[in-house]
C-alpha positions as CSV (number, residue, x, y, z in Angstrom):
1,M,7.3,13.7,8.3
2,I,4.9,12.6,5.6
3,R,4.6,14.6,2.5
4,Q,3.4,14.3,-1.1
5,A,6.2,13.0,-3.4
6,N,7.6,14.8,-6.4
7,M,9.7,13.7,-9.3
8,D,12.9,14.5,-7.3
9,D,11.9,11.6,-5.0
10,L,11.5,9.0,-7.8
11,K,15.0,7.5,-7.5
12,D,14.6,6.9,-3.7
13,I,11.1,5.6,-4.1
14,L,12.2,3.1,-6.7
15,I,15.0,1.9,-4.5
16,I,12.6,1.3,-1.6
17,I,10.2,-0.6,-3.9
18,K,13.1,-2.7,-5.2
19,Q,14.1,-3.6,-1.7
20,A,10.5,-4.6,-0.9
21,Q,10.4,-6.7,-4.0
22,Q,13.6,-8.5,-3.0
23,R,12.3,-9.1,0.5
24,M,9.2,-10.7,-0.9
25,K,11.2,-12.8,-3.3
26,R,13.4,-14.1,-0.4
27,L,10.3,-15.1,1.4
28,G,9.0,-17.0,-1.6
29,L,6.2,-14.6,-2.3
30,N,5.1,-14.1,-5.9
31,Q,3.7,-10.7,-5.1
32,W,5.5,-7.8,-7.0
33,Q,7.7,-10.3,-8.9
34,N,6.5,-9.4,-12.4
35,N,8.1,-5.9,-12.8
36,Y,5.4,-4.4,-10.8
37,P,5.3,-1.7,-9.5
38,N,7.8,-0.2,-12.0
39,E,9.1,3.2,-12.8
40,S,6.3,4.1,-15.3
41,I,3.6,3.3,-12.7
42,I,5.3,5.3,-10.0
43,V,5.8,8.3,-12.4
44,K,2.1,8.2,-13.3
45,D,1.2,8.0,-9.6
46,I,3.5,11.0,-8.8
47,E,2.2,13.0,-11.7
48,G,-1.4,12.3,-10.5
49,G,-0.5,13.5,-6.9
50,H,-1.1,10.0,-5.4
51,V,2.4,9.2,-3.9
52,Y,3.2,10.1,-0.3
53,I,6.5,9.4,1.4
54,Y,7.6,9.1,5.0
55,E,11.0,10.7,5.6
56,D,13.3,11.4,8.5
57,T,16.7,12.5,7.3
58,H,15.8,10.6,4.0
59,I,12.9,8.7,2.5
60,L,12.0,5.5,4.5
61,A,8.6,4.5,3.1
62,T,6.2,5.2,0.3
63,M,2.6,4.6,-0.6
64,S,0.1,5.6,-3.3
65,V,-3.3,6.8,-2.2
66,F,-6.5,6.8,-4.3
67,E,-10.1,7.7,-3.5
68,H,-11.6,4.6,-5.3
69,D,-10.5,1.4,-6.9
70,P,-12.9,-0.3,-9.3
71,V,-11.3,-3.6,-8.6
72,Y,-12.8,-3.3,-5.1
73,D,-16.3,-3.2,-6.6
74,K,-16.0,-7.0,-7.1
75,I,-15.2,-8.5,-3.8
76,I,-15.8,-12.1,-2.7
77,G,-17.1,-11.1,0.7
78,K,-18.4,-7.8,1.9
79,W,-16.9,-4.4,2.8
80,L,-17.8,-3.1,6.2
81,N,-19.9,-0.3,4.8
82,D,-20.4,1.8,1.7
83,N,-18.8,4.9,3.0
84,E,-16.4,7.0,1.0
85,Y,-12.9,5.6,1.4
86,C,-9.3,5.9,0.4
87,V,-7.3,3.0,-1.0
88,I,-3.7,2.5,-0.2
89,H,-1.6,0.7,-2.9
90,R,2.1,0.2,-3.4
91,I,3.0,0.7,0.2
92,A,6.7,-0.2,0.9
93,V,9.3,0.5,3.5
94,S,13.0,0.5,3.1
95,D,15.1,-2.3,4.5
96,E,16.4,-0.1,7.2
97,A,12.9,0.8,8.3
98,V,11.5,-2.7,8.6
99,G,10.2,-3.2,12.1
100,L,9.8,0.5,12.9
101,N,6.0,0.3,12.4
102,I,6.1,3.2,9.9
103,T,3.0,1.8,8.3
104,D,1.1,2.8,11.4
105,K,1.9,6.4,10.8
106,L,1.0,6.1,7.1
107,Y,-2.5,4.7,7.9
108,K,-3.1,7.5,10.4
109,F,-1.9,10.1,7.9
110,V,-4.4,8.9,5.3
111,L,-7.3,9.1,7.8
112,E,-6.3,12.7,8.9
113,H,-5.1,14.1,5.6
114,F,-7.9,12.9,3.4
115,K,-10.5,13.3,6.2
116,V,-12.0,9.9,5.6
117,K,-13.2,7.3,8.1
118,D,-12.5,4.3,5.9
119,I,-9.4,2.8,4.3
120,R,-9.4,-0.2,2.0
121,I,-6.3,-2.2,1.2
122,D,-5.3,-5.6,-0.1
123,T,-2.3,-7.8,0.2
124,H,-1.0,-11.2,-0.9
125,E,-2.3,-14.0,1.3
126,E,1.2,-15.0,2.4
127,N,2.5,-11.5,3.1
128,S,2.6,-12.0,6.8
129,A,4.4,-8.7,7.6
130,M,1.7,-6.7,5.9
131,I,-1.1,-8.8,7.4
132,K,0.4,-8.3,10.8
133,S,0.6,-4.5,10.2
134,L,-3.0,-4.4,9.1
135,K,-4.3,-6.3,12.1
136,R,-2.2,-4.3,14.5
137,N,-4.0,-1.2,13.1
138,Q,-7.5,-2.7,13.5
139,F,-8.0,-3.4,9.8
140,I,-10.6,-6.2,9.4
141,Y,-10.3,-9.0,6.8
142,V,-13.4,-8.8,4.7
143,G,-12.9,-11.0,1.7
144,I,-11.0,-11.6,-1.5
145,V,-10.4,-9.3,-4.5
146,H,-8.6,-10.0,-7.7
147,V,-6.1,-7.4,-8.8
148,L,-5.3,-6.7,-12.5
149,T,-1.6,-6.1,-11.9
150,D,-0.4,-9.7,-11.3
151,P,-1.0,-13.1,-12.9
152,Y,-1.5,-14.4,-9.4
153,S,-4.4,-12.0,-8.8
154,K,-5.9,-13.2,-5.5
155,R,-5.5,-10.7,-2.7
156,L,-6.9,-10.5,0.8
157,A,-9.0,-7.5,1.3
158,F,-8.9,-5.5,4.5
159,H,-11.1,-2.6,5.7
160,L,-10.5,0.0,8.4
161,S,-13.5,2.0,9.6
162,V,-13.1,4.4,12.5
């Protein structure tokens, strides 16, 4: 089941994010290695109604969903179209859920729940697990964006239009 997160979920969300950060570190990625995302960011996202969780008997994945990201206005490349879109940020799955393709369900949820036909997302160029997930779900690589949350700011931009 996917639902909007509340403050009671904060502890479990932070555990999942920490697990994802540790997996990235073990893989030698510099993504999410600068205390990002941290508790204050997730609290702000929850308070803004942006965080959604996937749970079975407990929380297995999290993501933050927004209707626009001004960083995406400056792409080196070109988005597939200018349609209204949702942006997924801070997507993470727990260690126990790796390989279960829960991200597939999260993408589908965004399309159905927000009634959009377009999702934009970015990831580190060496985050092969995320890139594989995006390609499996028909996201198309469209260029490069530079995020404001990381000293190593280059991210691969992907766009899904259904």
